[in-house]
C-alpha positions in Angstrom: 28.1 5.9 15.2 26.8 2.8 14.6 23.4 3.3 15.5 23.4 6.9 13.7 24.7 5.0 10.3 22.0 2.3 10.8 19.0 4.6 11.5 20.3 6.7 8.6 20.2 3.0 6.6 16.8 2.2 7.6 16.1 5.7 6.6 16.9 5.5 2.6 15.6 2.2 2.7 12.0 3.6 3.4 12.5 6.6 1.3 14.1 4.2 -2.2 10.9 1.9 -1.0 8.5 4.9 -1.8 9.8 5.9 -4.9 9.9 2.4 -6.4 6.2 2.4 -6.3 4.1 3.0 -9.1 0.4 3.9 -9.4 -1.7 1.9 -11.4 -5.0 3.9 -13.0 -8.2 3.1 -12.4 -10.4 6.1 -12.6 -7.5 8.9 -12.0 -4.3 9.6 -12.7 -3.2 10.9 -9.9 -2.9 9.2 -6.6 -6.2 9.3 -4.4 -6.9 8.4 -0.7 -9.2 5.2 -1.1 -12.7 6.3 -0.3 -14.9 4.2 3.2 -18.4 4.2 3.3 -20.3 2.2 6.1 -23.7 1.4 4.1 -25.2 -0.9 7.1 -24.5 -2.4 11.0 -26.2 -3.9 13.0 -25.5 -6.7 15.5 -25.0 -9.3 12.7 -23.5 -8.0 9.8 -21.3 -4.7 8.5 -21.6 -3.8 4.9 -18.9 -1.8 3.6 -18.4 0.4 0.1 -14.4 0.4 -0.7 -13.6 3.1 -3.9 -10.2 2.6 -5.5 -9.3 5.4 -8.0 -6.4 3.2 -8.5 -3.7 2.0 -6.5 0.3 1.1 -6.1 2.1 -1.6 -7.3 5.7 -2.8 -6.0 7.5 -5.4 -7.8 9.7 -7.8 -5.6 10.9 -10.7 -6.2 10.2 -14.6 -4.5 11.7 -17.9 -4.5 8.7 -18.5 -7.4 9.9 -15.3 -9.7 8.4 -12.3 -9.6 5.6 -10.8 -7.8 3.9 -7.2 -7.4 3.1 -6.0 -4.0 -0.6 -4.3 -3.9 -1.0 -1.6 -1.6 -3.1 1.9 -1.1 -2.8 4.7 0.8 -3.4 4.3 4.4 -4.3 0.4 3.5 -2.5 -2.2 6.0 -0.3 -5.1 4.8 -1.8 -8.9 5.0 1.1 -10.4 6.8 2.0 -14.0 6.5 
């Protein structure tokens, strides 16, 4: 029973976290995936082009005050 309650609470937290994100438009009012293009690659160098039509921002509280977490669809967050 405790396990079910914990799982339900975790699911609700994830849903509410997703709803708290705000789309910030650069060139599109609707959320769109990031476009990725491999421009060139060799044994020493890789050049990748990313095109963003916007991004999500989420307000977070830190010990230093309010900050914003910036994300895009299918992005991996940078962790400390």
